[in-house]
C-alpha positions in Angstrom: 73.9 144.8 55.6 74.6 148.4 55.8 75.1 150.2 59.5 75.0 154.1 59.9 75.1 155.4 62.7 74.9 159.5 63.6 74.4 161.5 65.8 73.5 165.6 66.7 74.6 165.8 69.8 78.7 165.8 70.9 79.7 162.5 71.2 79.0 158.6 70.2 79.6 155.0 71.8 77.8 152.3 70.4 78.2 148.6 70.3 77.1 146.6 67.0 76.5 143.2 67.9 76.1 140.2 64.9 74.4 136.7 66.6 73.3 134.0 65.0 70.6 132.4 67.3 69.9 133.7 70.6 72.2 135.3 72.4 75.4 134.0 70.1 77.2 136.5 69.7 79.6 135.7 66.5 81.4 139.9 66.0 81.4 142.6 68.0 81.9 146.3 67.3 83.0 149.2 69.4 82.5 152.6 67.8 83.6 156.3 70.4 83.5 159.5 67.9 84.2 162.6 70.2 82.8 164.4 67.6 80.2 161.7 66.5 78.0 164.7 64.6 80.5 165.4 62.2 82.3 161.5 61.8 78.7 159.6 61.5 79.9 155.8 60.9 78.8 154.0 58.3 79.8 150.0 58.2 79.0 147.1 55.9 78.8 144.1 57.1 78.9 140.4 55.9 76.3 138.4 57.5 76.7 135.3 56.2 74.7 132.0 56.9 70.7 131.7 58.5 69.4 133.5 61.3 71.7 136.1 61.8 70.5 139.2 63.9 72.3 142.7 64.6 71.9 144.6 67.6 73.0 148.1 68.0 73.3 149.3 71.0 74.1 152.6 72.9 77.1 152.9 75.5 76.4 156.1 76.3 73.8 158.0 78.8 70.4 159.0 77.3 71.6 162.4 77.2 73.4 161.2 74.6 71.3 159.1 72.0 72.2 158.4 67.7 70.3 157.5 64.8 71.0 153.9 64.2 69.9 152.8 60.3 70.4 149.4 59.4 69.2 148.3 55.4 70.3 145.3 53.5 73.0 145.8 50.9 73.1 143.1 47.7 76.5 142.7 44.9 75.2 142.3 41.5 77.7 141.3 39.8 77.9 139.7 36.4 77.5 135.7 35.7 81.1 136.2 33.2 83.3 137.7 36.8 83.1 134.7 38.1 83.6 132.1 35.4 86.7 130.5 35.9 89.6 130.3 34.1 91.3 126.9 33.2 94.7 125.9 31.9 96.2 129.2 32.5 95.4 130.6 28.6 99.2 130.8 28.3 101.2 131.7 24.9 102.7 129.1 23.0 106.0 129.5 21.8 
């Protein structure tokens, strides 16, 4: 998943949680940016397995809101790059 947090105000304080199942937190990321409007936060997070949810929590006061964008992220690679090399392909003497 791609996650982007940005604000128009002075600072940003947030927590991002990756959960699996009801309230079973697997990973927590805490963010603080003293100049949040100049330094937006961008993250690509792997979500292995099924039934994952991402929770974005504003830990600042109501006077300091931020925008959170969470969208899918896909990596498309050719199948040839995943073929194993068997035998090492070394040089013959």
